[in-house]
BALOMAR-465939 format. One record per residue (C-alpha): residue in one letter; x negated, y negated, z negated. Coordinates in steps of 0.25 Angstrom, whole numbers, plus 5000, padded with zeros to 4 digits. Layout:
BALOMAR-465939
AXYZ;...
//
This chain:
BALOMAR-465939
M545452455066;Q545952585073;Q545452695066;M544852805074;V544652955072;V543553005078;M543653185078;I542553245085;I543253395087;M542253525090;A542453645093;S541553745092;G541553905087;R541553885073;S542853795073;V543253655075;D542453545071;L543053415067;L542453275066;F543153155060;L542853025060;F543752905054;K543452765056;P543552665046;G545352655044;S546352695039;Y546952845042;V548452875036;G549152985037;L547953075042;E547653245040;V546253285042;P545953425034;V544553445037;G544253585041;Y542853665043;Y541853575052;T542553455049;S542153305046;V543053195042;L542353065041;G542652915040;L541752815047;G541752695036;R540752655029;E541352675017;P542252775014;S543552685010;E543452635026;T543952755032;R545452775025;F546352895025;E547652845019;G549152885016;G548953015007;G549253135012;K547953245014;Q547153155023;V545653215023;Y545853355017;C545153485016;E546153595010;E545253735007;G544853835018;D545753945012;K546953925005;D547654055006;D546154124995;F545854044985;T544654124982;V544254054996;G544853934995;A544053814999;L542753905000;D542753915013;T542953775015;F541553725021;W541053625031;R541753515033;E541753355028;A542353235025;A541753095021;N541852945020;F543452915021;Y544652865009;T545652955007;D547052934998;A547353075001;D548353114991;Y549153244995;S549553344984;W548953464986;W549353534974;D549753484961;G548953374955;A548053374967;N548253234976;G547153194985;M545953254996;I545553394995;W544453434999;A544453594997;V542953635001;S541753684998;Q540353685003;A539953595016;S541253495015;P540753365010;L541453255005;R540853125007;R541252985005;V542552985002;Q543852894994;I544852974988;A546052904983;N546553014975;D546153154972;L545053244978;L545453374978;L544353484979;F544853614978;Q546353674983;Y547153744975;I548353824981;S549653854974;G549353984969;D547853984968;P547354014955;A546053944956;A546153854967;G545453884981;Y544153894978;S543053784982;S541653774979;G540353684983;G541053544987;F540253404987;L540753274986;A539953154986;D540052964986;S541652984986;T542752924979;V543853004973;E544752914967;G545653034960;E545153154953;I544353264961;Q544753414959;L543653494961;G544553614956;S544153764961;Q542653694968;Q541553784961;Q540553684963;F540553534967;L539653414969;I540153264969;L539053174972;N539253004969;S540752994969;T541752914960;V543053004954;G544252904950;G544853044942;D544453174936;V543353274942;S544153384940;G543853544942;G542953644947;A542453774944;W540853794941;N539953674945;V540353534949;I539353414950;L539653264950;A538453184952;G538553014955;V540153034952;S540952934943;V542252984939;A543152904932;S543652994922;G542353034918;I541453164919;D540453234911;S539553354914;E540153474907;C539753624910;T540453764906;Q540453894910;D541453864920;L541253734926;A540053634925;Q540253494928;I538953424931;V538953264930;V537653214937;N537153074934;D535753084939;D535452924940;T534153004950;I534953094957;L536153014961;K535052874963;R534352954973;R535753014983;K536052844981;L534752794985;R534952874999;G536052815001;V537052855012;I536953025008;K537753075022;P537652975033;Y539152945038;I539652885051;I540152735049;F541052655060;E540752525056;D540952395065;E541352465078;R540052555076;F539652695071;L538352705061;L537852795053;A537652785038;T536552865033;S535652855021;T534652725027;G535752645032;D536652635045;I536252715059;D536852645071;F537452755080;E536652695091;S535452775082;V536352895080;L536353015090;I537553095091;L537253235092;S538453355101;P538053495101;H538053495116;D536853395115;D535453445116;K534753475103;N533553385108;W533853275099;T533053165095;Q532953065084;D532152975093;D532952825092;I534152885082;D534252875068;A535252995066;W536153125075;L537453145072;F537953275073;S539353285080;P540353405077;G539753545081;I538653665083;Y537253635086;D536553735091;S535253765102;F534253675096;T532953685100;D532053775090;N533253785083;Q533053645075;I533253515073;L532053425069;M532353285063;S531153215059;Q531453055060;S531553005046;N532752955041;F533753005052;V535053075050;L535853195055;L537153195052;G538253305058;L539753285059;G540953375059;L539753465052;A538953485065;T538253615064;L536853645069;R536353775070;T534853735068;S533753695060;L533453565054;V532153525051;V532153395044;A530653315043;G530853165041;S531153085028;G532353015026;I533353105036;T534753155032;V535453265037;A536953285034;G538353345037;I537853465047;I537953615045;I536653695050;D536653825055;A535753935054;V535554005068;A534554125070;G533254145064;T533354005057;T532153975048;T532653855040;L533853785045;M533353645036;S532053595034;W532053485028;S530653415026;G531053265026;M530953185013;N532053095008;G532953185018;I534753185015;L535153335019;T536653325016;D537853405021;V537153485029;F537753635028;F536953765031;R537553875035;I536954025039;G537854105047;N538854105058;F539854035061;D540154005075;N541254095082;N540254075094;V538954115091;T538454235082;I537254175073;D536354265067;A536154145057;S534754165046;A533754065040;N532754085030;T533053945023;G534353835025;L533753725018;Y532353705016;A531853565011;T530453515008;G530553355008;S530653284998;S531853194993;L532853265001;L534453234995;I535253374999;E536653354997;N537953435000;V537153555007;W537453695008;I536453805013;W537553925016;R537154075021;A538554105025;D539254225016;H540354225027;D540554165041;I541354175052;N540754325053;G541454355040;Q540554385027;V539254395029;T538454515023;S536954605024;Q536354455023;S536854405036;Y536254255040;P535054275030;L534654135024;N533554145014;T533454015007;A534753925008;A533853795003;R532353795000;I532153634993;A530653634994;G530653444994;R530453374981;N531453274976;I532653344981;D534053304978;A535153414981;L536553374979;G537453474984;L536853614988;A537253734991;A536553854996;E537253994997;H536854135001;A535554135004;L534854275004;Q533654224995;F533654054990;Q534753994989;V533953854984;H532453874983;W531953754976;T530453714976;G530453554978;D530353484965;Y531153374959;G532553444964;T533953394961;L535053444965;L536753434962;F537453554965;F536953684970;Q537953814974;T537353944979;E537954074981;Y537154204983;A537054294995;Y538454374997;D537454465003;S536254454994;L535454594991;A535454654977;T533954624974;F534254474976;D533854394966;Q533654254969;P534054114962;G535254034969;Y534553924964;F533153924964;V532053804961;E530553814959;G530453654960;D530053564947;N530853474940;H532253534948;T533853464942;A534953554946;Y536353504944;G537553614945;V536953744951;G537753844954;V537353984960;Y538554104963;A538354234966;Y539354334973;F538454454978;R539454524987;D538454634993;A537354674983;A537254664968;A536054554966;N535754484953;I535354344952;S534354334939;T534554194939;A535454094948;I534453964947;K533153974943;A532253844941;P530853794935;P530953754920;S530853594926;S532053604932;H533653544925;F534853624928;E536153574925;S537553664925;P537053794934;F537953914935;S537954044943;V539154104945;F539654244949;L540754254960;N540954384965;G540154504970;I539154594962;G537754564955;A537654454946;I536854314944;R535954334929;H535654194926;V536054044931;L534753984929;N533254054926;G534054154917;H534954084910;G536254084909;A537254214910;A537554304923;V538554304931;G539054434937;P540354524940;N540254564925;T539854424917;A540854354908;S540754254918;H540454224934;I539754094931;V538754054921;H538553904918;I537253844911;C537953714905;T536553664899;D535653574908;I534553654907;D532953554909;S532153674909;T532453824912;S531653954910;S531854094918;S532254214907;N530854274907;G530854274892;K530354134890;K530954034881;S531953974888;K531953824892;F533453794891;P533853684880;P533953744865;E535653714869;F535653804879;E535753914869;K537153864863;D537553844877;L537254004879;H538054014866;Q539253934872;M539054004885;A539254144877;F540554094873;V540954044888;L540654184893;V541554254882;V542754164885;V542454184901;A542554344901;F543654314893;F544354224905;G543654324914;L544954354922;F545154204922;T543954174927;T543954294936;I545054194943;T544554044942;L543254064945;M542954004958;R542054114968;R541854144979;H542254254989;A541454334999;H542954325007;K542454165011;M542954175026;L542854055034;V544153975036;E543953925049;D544553915061;N543753995072;D544654015083;V544053965094;D545254005105;N545653875107;I544153805109;V544153655117;N543553635129;N542953525137;Q544053515145;V544753465130;V543653385126;E544053305138;N545553285134;F545153225122;R544253135128;S545353095139;Q546353085126;I545452995117;A545252895128;N546752865127;F546752825112;S545452795110;D544652665114;E543152705120;S542652595114;D542652625102;P541352665095;A542052795088;F542552845103;E541052805105;L540652885094;S541653015096;I541253025111;S539753045104;L540153155096;L541053215104;G539753205118;N540153155132;D539953285140;S541053345144;Q540353455151;R540053535140;P539953685142;V540853765136;R540553905132;R541853995132;P542154055122;P541753945113;P541453825118;A540053735116;I540753665105;P541553555112;H542053425106;H543453355105;L543453205101;L544753135098;V544753005094;L546052975084;E546552845081;E547652815071;E548552745079;E548952845087;D550252915089;E550453065092;S550253065105;S548953065103;I548653165094;L547853295103;T547753435098;S547153545100;P547453695095;R545953705090;R546153675075;E547253695064;Q546953565058;S547953445057;Y547653295057;T548753195055;I548653045059;S549952985054;S550352845055;S551052865041;S550552765030;S550952865019;H550753045018;S551753095008;N550953235003;H551653355004;D551453494996;S550253574998;S550953685002;L551353615017;N550653625027;D550253525038;D551353545047;D551953445037;S551153325041;P551553205049;S551653245064;N550553175073;R549253265070;I548153335075;T548053465076;L546453515079;
//
């Protein structure tokens, strides 16, 4: 079979969006650096069907700021890779050979088979702590070598197999349904909690759902969409473009497929989804500037960014039962060079439906955007997530910088694996709310982390986590990152304070807690062993104080100086004529009867007379279809992007020192 890559390029005010769809087959010597708003997806039913071979870098993501380790990968967001095999063996530094994926939130890695090591951070020579990274996600994968977590502050690994060790991590790592050949056990110290979750109830509920995130399959010369309810033929899939009218129907179809781009100007500023078992899937981190109302049962929403606009009440309301919400990222801020958006929202996610699976979701009121630091409680968001339904599982949830509640969980029988939150930098001095607030009964939570960086006023938090006595928490912790103010306790008045003058900047509660009580003078309901742990904790704090300077250097702190390392240059935006030029060149080396060509044209759209605003344009798409056998004469070049995609017919790729730049790679390349 002749391999083909479908590549969609979308130019917008924020950057260039890239979508790579690789048909099943072998790709030798290919290098694909994964940047902002980029998706790299194999089209096989199994990851092994789409193969990157011949060693070298292959599909990879380096940290966004290699010059400043205190930023490192902390701003490396909004990208994804899934459903392929890789034998990448590049030597990134001494003892680190394999695939690098140095990212933070909103950058999932799913359904991959990795023949060597997986590196989830990046070390640069001379960096005393490795570049910071935080909040990554890996699921449904096989790593034949080891996983090196390095500087990852928190990380979640789901339903995966590791042939070597799992090492590193800064504060909190969760492995749920993960098989490690060398064996692995839960452990908790004041530096790091490694939580191994083998809860059959949680993992079986996930497994029974089947396909968690829908994905495209190319099989028997046709395209299918694999979902939790079975395969959907593309005859029942409506492929959407940002240029379509927004009166989309759910009649006689089973799925919406959003091609890359920014979608705005919606009627009534909302999308209503009421048809049961319907699928909404975004490609290339498609961005919707609207609210979603999910009312039907069994609905899946996946792979999109939801941006708030002015006056938003709730970005997503979910009342349907048995749904799946995965790889969805909410943003309240301004991320477009074209348009000034006075974004605001009362609530990010409001879930009232029962038996919802939330997986890898990040709700972020920006602390920085294209205008720099966010101050004075601009872009207000009152509550990031309000979860009121029963039997809701959240496997990977992050909520940051809301002005009141980060998560307010009122539904009974809720379960959470991995939670990461950071209070608003511009909180008021009077602010005092838990970062994780539970009022529902019989709540179970593993790995809840609450971070404080109060930049503008000295807020003092009574307790980072508040929950009723029927709750169970494993290895919760609080962290003081920088600034002023403090968190006085970790959970319901228990756990030491963290602040600018405390003995330690991080406090874990290492005893499993089946019931809690507030610090109101009543007898504690902690297990008796907890008193012993407190004495041990005190000893650890003394040691930490003695080595305070070392701790200050090595703690993986966030900083207010984060800047989006993003290409915002729009001087060379391409127009509709370039689209037509691409079309004419496609005809020279692609078979228009190939279903992949038909899919790519559907994703591109057929209207060659799209209006162009100057400056900037109305999000035109460019399409390039590459075949592995093409020579250099078929290479197309555009000045828009400083990333290189190298295609080589060589069956091998020798490693070279990581200090060398990409100019040392083979000459037949595509530069975007």
